[in-house]
N, C-alpha and C positions, 0 to 999 in steps of 0.2 A: 224836807226840802230836797229838791233834785240836785244832782251834781252840778249842773249848769247854774242853778240858782245860788248854790253855795260858792262857786267860783266868782259869780257876779257880785255877791255880797262882800266877799273878801277883797275884790278889786275896788269896790266903792269905799270900803273901810280903809284900804291902803292909800288910796288917793286922798281921802279926807285926812288921814294921819300925816301924810306928806305935806298937805296944805297947811295944817296946823303947825307942824314942826318948822316949816319954812317961815311961817308968820311969827311964831313965838320964840323959837330958839335962835339966839345970836350965834353965828358961825355955821349954821345949817342953811345953805342957799341952793335954790333950784333956779337955773336960768332958762327961760323959755316961756312958752304959752301953754294953753290947755292940752295940746297934743303932746307936749313934753311931759306934763304930769301924767297923762294917760300911758305914755311909753314907760316911764319910770314906775308907775303903778303896776303895769303888767309884769315888768321884770321883778318887782318886789313880791307880787303875788306868786309868780313861778318859784322864786326862792323860798317863799313861805311854805309852798306845797312840796318842794323837793328837799331843800337843804335843812330847813328847820326841824323836821321830824328826826333826821339823822343826828343833828346836834343835840336834840333833847334826849335821844337814846344814849348817846355817848356821855352826856353830862348829867344823867339821872342822879348819880350819887351826890353831885354838887348841888343840884336843884333841891334834893331832899334835905341835905344838911343845912342849907340856907333858907329852908322853909319857903321855897319858891322864888327867892330873890335871884337865884341863878338864871332864871328866865330872862332877866335884864341882860346878862352876858350873852345869851343866845340871840336875843333881839338886836343887841349892839353888833354882834358879829355879822348877822344877816345884813344890817345897814352898812357895815363896813365893806362887805362884798358888793353890795349895791353901789357904793361910792366908787369902788374899783371898776365896776362894769359900765357905769354911766358917766359920760363926760359932762352932762348937764347938772349933775349933783356934786356939791362941794361941802364936805364936812371938815371944819377946821379945828381939829383937836379932839381929845378924849371926852372932855366935859360936854360939848355940844352933841357928840355921838351918844353919850349915855342919856342926856336929857331927851334927845329925839327918840331914842329907843324906848324910853319910858312912855313918852307921849303917844307914839305910834302903837305901842303895845296896849295902852289903856283904851285908845279909840277902837282898836281891833277887838278887844275884850267886850266893850260896850255893844258894838255892832253884832258880835257873836251872840251875846245874851239876848238882845232884842230880836234877832232872827230866830233863835231857839224858842222864845216865848210865843212868837206870832205863828209858828207852825204847829 
């Protein structure tokens, strides 16, 4: 898959993850319309391509010791930064943050696996 296709798949996965988190997780709210979801999805995609690899590198020992559960901390921190950067996103507490991080991470993983299989 080309780089542009990979970015587009990541953007779609992030928007779907944000939609699911806003619908399922109490305390995770996004105010706005489809353009707002697109804007927040673009910011999350950029954070995933820039910040997430750095955090994974720094937290590699924690990720290994927890058998991969440390990735929830990485995803939660990325969502926390997204909450700081976006005025349209509100995360009310640690529990909604962790639930949303797990949900967005699972949806990203599923989309990643599906796009790898199709290519």
